C-alpha positions as CSV (number, residue, x, y, z in Angstrom):
1,M,117.8,146.4,106.8
2,S,121.2,147.3,107.5
3,D,123.9,145.0,107.7
4,A,124.9,144.7,111.1
5,Y,127.8,142.9,113.3
6,L,127.0,142.6,117.2
7,A,129.4,141.5,120.0
8,F,129.7,141.2,123.5
9,D,132.3,141.8,126.3
10,T,131.9,141.0,129.7
11,S,135.3,141.9,131.5
12,N,135.9,142.5,135.1
13,Y,134.2,145.2,135.6
14,T,132.0,146.3,132.4
15,T,129.1,144.5,130.8
16,S,129.0,145.7,127.3
17,A,127.3,145.1,123.8
18,A,128.0,146.9,120.5
19,V,127.0,146.8,117.0
20,Y,129.0,147.7,113.9
21,A,126.7,148.9,111.3
22,D,127.1,151.4,108.3
23,G,130.4,152.2,109.1
24,E,129.7,153.4,112.8
25,I,129.6,151.7,116.2
26,R,126.9,152.0,118.7
27,Q,127.6,150.4,122.3
28,S,126.0,150.3,125.3
29,K,127.8,149.3,128.4
30,K,127.0,149.2,132.5
31,L,129.7,149.3,134.9
32,L,129.2,146.2,137.5
33,P,128.5,147.5,141.1
34,V,131.1,147.8,143.7
35,K,130.0,148.2,147.6
36,K,131.5,151.9,148.8
37,G,134.9,150.9,150.4
38,E,135.7,147.7,148.6
39,A,138.3,147.5,145.9
40,G,136.5,145.2,143.8
41,L,134.5,142.1,142.7
42,R,135.1,138.3,143.1
43,Q,134.6,136.6,140.1
44,S,132.1,134.7,141.2
45,D,130.2,138.1,142.1
46,A,131.2,139.5,138.9
47,V,129.7,136.6,136.8
48,F,126.4,137.0,138.5
49,R,126.5,141.0,138.2
50,H,126.9,139.9,134.3
51,T,124.6,137.8,133.8
52,A,121.8,140.0,135.7
53,Q,123.0,143.4,133.2
54,L,123.5,141.7,129.8
55,C,119.8,141.7,128.9
56,E,119.2,145.5,129.8
57,T,122.5,146.3,128.0
58,V,121.7,144.5,124.8
59,E,118.2,146.2,124.9
60,A,119.8,149.6,124.9
61,L,121.4,148.9,121.7
62,E,117.8,149.2,119.7
63,L,119.0,146.5,117.4
64,D,115.5,147.3,115.1
65,G,116.4,147.4,111.5
66,C,119.7,145.5,111.9
67,N,120.2,142.4,109.5
68,I,122.7,140.6,112.2
69,K,125.2,139.0,109.7
70,A,127.8,137.8,112.3
71,V,128.4,137.8,116.1
72,G,131.4,138.0,118.1
73,A,132.6,138.0,121.9
74,S,135.8,138.2,123.6
75,F,136.4,134.7,125.3
76,T,139.4,135.2,126.9
77,P,141.5,138.0,128.8
78,R,144.3,137.4,126.1
79,S,145.3,135.5,123.3
80,E,147.9,133.6,125.0
81,P,147.3,129.7,125.8
82,G,145.9,129.0,128.6
83,S,144.4,132.8,129.2
84,Y,141.2,132.5,131.2
85,M,138.8,134.7,133.6
86,P,135.2,133.4,134.2
87,C,133.2,136.6,133.7
88,F,134.1,136.2,130.0
89,T,132.1,133.2,130.1
90,V,128.7,135.4,130.0
91,G,129.5,137.3,127.2
92,S,130.6,134.2,125.3
93,G,127.8,132.5,126.2
94,A,125.3,135.0,124.9
95,A,127.1,135.4,121.8
96,R,127.1,131.6,120.9
97,I,123.4,131.4,121.6
98,A,122.9,134.6,119.2
99,S,124.8,132.8,116.7
100,K,122.7,130.0,117.0
101,L,119.4,131.6,116.8
102,L,120.3,134.1,114.3
103,K,121.8,131.4,112.4
104,A,125.1,133.8,111.5
105,P,129.0,133.1,112.3
106,L,130.9,133.5,115.4
107,Y,133.6,135.0,115.7
108,S,136.4,134.7,119.0
109,F,138.8,137.3,119.9
110,S,140.6,138.1,123.3
111,H,139.6,141.4,125.3
112,Q,142.9,142.6,124.7
113,Q,142.3,142.7,121.0
114,G,139.1,144.3,121.3
115,H,141.0,147.1,123.4
116,I,143.6,147.3,120.6
117,A,140.7,147.3,117.6
118,A,138.8,150.1,119.8
119,A,141.8,152.2,119.9
120,V,142.3,151.7,115.8
121,Y,138.8,152.5,115.2
122,S,138.2,155.3,117.4
123,C,141.4,157.4,116.4
124,G,141.0,156.5,112.7
125,E,144.2,155.1,112.0
126,Y,142.6,151.9,110.1
127,G,146.0,151.4,108.1
128,L,147.8,150.1,111.3
129,L,146.1,146.7,111.2
130,D,148.1,146.1,107.9
131,R,151.7,147.0,109.4
132,E,153.4,146.0,112.8
133,F,152.8,148.4,115.9
134,I,153.5,148.3,119.5
135,A,150.2,148.8,121.4
136,F,149.8,149.4,125.0
137,H,147.2,148.1,127.1
138,V,146.9,150.0,130.6
139,S,144.2,149.3,132.8
140,G,143.1,147.7,136.3
141,G,143.9,144.1,135.2
142,T,146.7,144.8,132.7
143,T,149.7,146.8,132.3
144,E,151.6,145.6,129.2
145,A,153.1,146.7,126.1
146,I,152.1,144.2,122.7
147,L,153.3,144.0,119.7
148,V,150.8,143.9,117.1
149,R,151.1,142.2,113.6
150,P,148.2,141.5,110.8
151,D,147.0,138.5,110.8
152,D,144.3,136.4,108.4
153,K,142.6,134.5,110.9
154,S,142.0,136.9,113.8
155,I,142.9,140.0,111.9
156,I,145.8,141.0,114.6
157,S,148.2,138.8,116.4
158,T,149.6,140.0,119.7
159,E,152.6,139.2,121.5
160,I,152.9,140.6,125.1
161,I,156.8,142.2,125.0
162,A,157.1,144.3,128.2
163,K,154.6,144.3,131.4
164,T,154.4,145.2,135.1
165,L,156.4,143.2,137.6
166,D,154.0,144.2,140.0
167,L,151.2,146.5,140.4
168,N,148.9,147.5,137.4
169,A,148.4,150.9,136.4
170,G,144.7,150.8,137.2
171,Q,145.6,149.2,140.4
172,A,147.9,151.9,141.6
173,V,144.6,154.6,140.5
174,D,142.4,152.8,142.4
175,R,144.5,151.9,145.6
176,V,145.5,155.8,145.7
177,G,142.0,156.9,144.9
178,L,141.0,154.7,148.2
179,T,143.4,156.3,150.5
180,L,142.1,159.7,149.4
181,G,139.0,158.7,150.2
182,L,137.3,158.4,146.8
183,D,135.1,155.7,145.6
184,F,136.2,152.4,143.8
185,P,136.5,152.6,140.7
186,C,138.6,155.8,141.2
187,G,139.7,156.8,137.8
188,A,137.8,159.8,137.3
189,A,137.5,161.0,140.4
190,L,141.5,160.6,140.8
191,E,141.9,162.9,137.8
192,T,139.6,165.5,138.8
193,L,141.2,165.9,142.1
194,A,144.6,165.8,140.4
195,L,143.5,168.8,138.0
196,K,143.3,171.1,140.9
197,S,146.8,170.4,141.3
198,V,149.7,173.3,140.5
199,A,152.4,171.3,142.0
200,Q,155.2,170.2,139.8
201,F,157.0,166.5,139.8
202,R,159.8,165.1,138.4
203,C,159.0,161.2,138.6
204,R,161.8,158.7,138.4
205,P,160.2,155.5,137.2
206,T,161.4,151.9,138.4
207,L,162.0,149.8,135.1
208,K,164.0,146.4,135.0
209,G,164.9,146.5,131.1
210,V,161.8,147.0,129.2
211,D,159.5,145.7,132.2
212,C,158.0,148.3,135.1
213,C,157.2,148.2,138.6
214,L,154.4,150.5,140.0
215,S,154.2,149.4,143.6
216,G,156.8,152.4,144.4
217,V,153.7,154.8,143.6
218,E,151.8,153.6,146.2
219,N,154.3,153.7,148.5
220,Q,155.1,157.1,147.8
221,C,151.7,158.5,147.9
222,E,151.0,156.8,151.1
223,K,153.6,158.9,152.5
224,M,152.6,162.1,151.1
225,H,149.2,161.8,152.4
226,G,150.3,160.6,155.8
227,G,152.6,163.5,155.8
228,G,149.8,166.2,155.3
229,A,150.8,166.5,151.6
230,P,147.0,168.1,149.6
231,D,145.0,165.5,148.2
232,E,145.2,166.8,145.0
233,D,148.9,167.1,144.8
234,V,148.9,163.3,146.2
235,A,146.7,162.5,143.2
236,L,148.7,164.3,140.3
237,Y,151.7,162.5,141.7
238,C,150.3,159.4,141.1
239,L,149.1,160.0,137.4
240,K,152.2,161.6,136.7
241,Y,154.5,158.8,137.8
242,I,152.4,156.2,135.6
243,E,152.8,158.9,132.6
244,S,156.7,158.8,133.4
245,T,156.6,155.0,133.2
246,L,155.0,154.6,130.2
247,L,157.2,157.1,128.4
248,E,160.4,155.3,129.6
249,M,158.9,152.0,128.8
250,S,158.0,153.4,125.3
251,L,161.6,154.7,124.7
252,R,163.4,151.7,125.7
253,L,160.9,149.6,123.3
254,L,161.5,152.0,120.0
255,D,165.2,151.6,121.0
256,K,164.7,147.7,120.8
257,Y,162.2,147.1,118.2
258,G,163.1,150.3,115.8
259,A,160.5,153.0,114.6
260,R,157.4,152.1,114.6
261,P,153.7,153.5,115.9
262,I,152.6,153.6,119.1
263,L,149.1,152.8,120.2
264,F,147.7,153.7,123.7
265,A,144.3,151.8,124.9
266,G,142.5,150.7,128.0
267,G,141.2,152.6,131.0
268,V,143.9,154.4,132.4
269,M,144.6,155.9,129.1
270,S,141.5,158.0,129.5
271,N,143.3,160.1,131.8
272,S,143.9,163.5,130.2
273,I,146.8,164.4,132.0
274,I,148.6,161.0,131.2
275,R,147.1,161.5,127.7
276,G,148.9,164.9,127.3
277,G,152.3,164.1,128.7
278,L,152.8,161.2,126.5
279,G,151.4,163.0,123.9
280,A,154.1,165.9,124.0
281,R,156.7,163.4,123.9
282,L,155.8,160.7,121.6
283,D,154.5,160.2,118.2
284,C,151.6,158.3,119.2
285,F,148.0,157.7,119.0
286,F,145.3,157.0,121.6
287,A,141.6,155.9,121.8
288,K,138.8,158.4,122.3
289,P,137.6,158.4,126.1
290,E,134.3,156.5,125.5
291,F,136.9,153.4,123.6
292,S,139.8,153.7,125.8
293,R,137.5,152.2,129.1
294,D,136.0,148.2,128.7
295,N,134.0,148.0,125.9
296,A,132.5,145.9,123.0
297,A,133.3,147.8,120.5
298,G,136.8,146.9,119.1
299,I,135.1,143.4,119.2
300,A,132.2,144.6,116.7
301,Y,134.9,146.0,114.7
302,L,137.0,142.7,114.7
303,T,133.8,140.9,113.7
304,Y,133.0,142.9,111.0
305,L,136.7,142.7,109.5
306,A,136.8,138.8,110.1
307,H,133.4,138.3,108.3
308,N,134.5,140.4,105.5
309,G,138.1,139.3,104.7
310,R,139.5,143.0,105.9
């Protein structure tokens, strides 16, 4: 029997469970279904879908031979007071039941902490958790830069130091994708389309201090599309605009806080175009694509660390 650490994460669009055992993470996840042409789900629908999908998600983990030593879950979107989203009650409720039945300790984290930990685990830079660094969490629901510090209780503490003032990067991707007739969520299809483009763009991001504004890229892409620009060029412009915005935010944050590592996490950061552009300009780290998108992997890793005192 291997000592193992079970975790749950039920974010806005992904039902996920993971187990950390023998130094490796196995994860199982399933996207919530969204009707064709629609741009998302109401929270009540997300809760229902998570409830319907969670059992098969856990069953796919194949937990035979695992001695569950502790259970963890993302209870909130962020670590800040008042952070709440109904869909997380499904995963946290399952974790509470599992903890009780298995007589195993329960550890609670935020979804954002999970993203950061999954990125650290997947890029292999474990030493980041012992020092202060900057992490970007870039997804459909979040576009934030976080100052991450070691913490004895929750392994890492998080402080938001920069953010979007309007659209999230993932929202921009999905809105532009829907304009081009792609299915939601649009990230993978938009990337495939953009890779066909040979256009060259010099984008000028809009920032206010270290915070960004991303609504302009949606407006510009609509103008390009309406003016007859090829779909692949519109797709590439959207992604290059997001890349340039994250680059400028990073440079300003390094100027403000001094030299320190930068880590990129979140579903948008699985995009090869954005990763390639940022990696060429910054000394930074990325989660592997399978650990970039919403997952319970980081929660499993944090549960292991918390239970064993790092």
